[in-house]
Residue, then its C-alpha position, 0 to 999 in steps of 0.5 A: m784080705m778077705r775077698g767076697v765077704g759082705g755083699p755086692l759092694l765088696c764083690i764089686g771091689d774084689l772084681l775091680s781089684d782082680v781086674g786091676d791086678g792083671d795077673g791074679g784072680a779070675t782074670s789070669s785065665s786066658p780070655s778064650t776060656s771065659t767067653s760065652s759059648s755062643s761067641n766061642p764054641n770051643p774054649s780051647d781055641p784062641i780068640r781072633g781079633s775079628d771076633l773081639n768086637q762081637l764078643f765085647q758087644e755081646n757081653y756088654k748087651k748081656l751085662n746091661e740086661a742083667l743090670e736092668g733086672t734082678d739077676h745076680s749074673w752081672t758079676a760074671l758078665t762083668l768079668k767076661l766083659c773085662s776079659a774081652l777088654d783084656a784080650a783086646d788090650k793084649l791083641v793091640q800090644t801084640a800088633n804094636s810089637n809086631s808092627a815095630m819089628l816089621a818096621e825094623k825089618v823093612q828098614v834093614l831091607h831098605d838099607i840092603v837095597r840102597r847098598g845094592d843100588s850103590a854097588v850097581a852104580s859103582v860098578k856101572s861107573i867103573y865099567g862105563v869108564q873102562g869098557k864099552t857097552t854091548s848090544i844088550g847093555i852089559n859093559e865089557r872090558s876093552 
């Protein structure tokens, strides 16, 4: 397929197909390398989750300004906006994955605590029947 030939409409289609691919074209670069210099001064630094809202708003504002004028930078700005959305999507997926793993670990800890409580109750019942309680609450065998 010939890409980028024939004017803005085909370029928009190319852009949309690149965004749809997800792993090809210009969107395959990390989102931090395609951000504006004002929102991320060092492109090698990863985007923090707290920066995504500002990054999206900044790119969206610039895109609207470019679309209102005759500037052809809207294609690059659209790509930046899509990169910010892609980064947000990856962040949400990572957060969901991490929260699922955390929930599993909490469940394992809950099971361990429940078994520990059960063991303590068993020991108390065994020593409660066979022994007497000392002044500090520890059961002794008679």
